[in-house]
N, C-alpha and C positions, 0 to 999 in steps of 0.2 A: 267465464273460465276462471277457475280458482288457481292462484299462483302459489299458494302455500304461505305459511306464516313467516318464513325467513326471507322470501323475496319481496314481501310488502314492507319490510322495515326500512326506515330511512338510515342511510349510512352516515355515521358521524364519527369524528375522531374522539377517542376517549382519553388520549394523553395530553392534547393541547386544545386550546379554544379556537384556533384558526390554522388553516393549512400553511400560511406564511410563517407563523411562529414555529410550526413543526419543521419546516425547511431550514429555518435559522438555527434551531436547536441541533438538527442533524449535521449541519455544516460546522457548528461550533464543536460538536462531539468529535468529528473527523479531524478538525484542527488540533484539538487537544490530544488526540491519539497520535497524530504525526509529531507533535511537539514532544510528547513523552518518549516516543521511539527515537527521535533525534537526540535527546539528552542521554538516552541509554547508549547510543552509538558514541557520543562524545565521551562518556565515562569509559567505555571500552577502549577507545583510542588513547585516552589519557593514561589508563592503567598499563597499556602496552608500551607507551613511551616511558613510563616510570620504571620499566624493567620486568614486567610480568612475562616470562618466557612462553607460558602456555598461550596467552593472548597474542603474543607476537607470532607464534606459529600458526594460530588460527587465521589471523589477518593475512599472513603470507600465503596460505592456501587459498583464501578468498581472492586475493590479488591475482594469483595464478589462474584461478577460474575465470575471472573477468577478462584477463589477457587472452585466454583460449577462446572465449566467446566473441571477443572483438575480432580476433583473427578469423574465426569461422564466418562472421558477418562480412568481413572484408573479402573473403574468397567467394561468398555468395554474390556480393556486389560485382566482383570481376567477372564471374560467370554470367550474370545477367547483362552486364555491359557488353560482353563478347557476343552474346546471342542476339542482341538488338542490332 
C-alpha cells in the first residue's frame, strides 16, 4: 500500500536541533514577552502618578471594571453556596 510522498517523510524540527532546546526557547520567549508587558504597565502607572490625566482616567475606568467583575464573582459564589 502506497502512503504517498508526504507521509513517508521523517518529521524533524527545522528551527532547533533538539525538542528540549525548542521548549527552552519557547519558555524564554514567553518570559521575555511577560517581562516587556510588565515594564509597559510600570511605565503607564508611573506616568499616571506623574500627573498624566488621560492615563489616570484610563486606570480609574480599569479599576472600576475590576471591581464590577469581583462583585459579580462574589454574587456567583453566594448563589452557588446557597444552592449547595
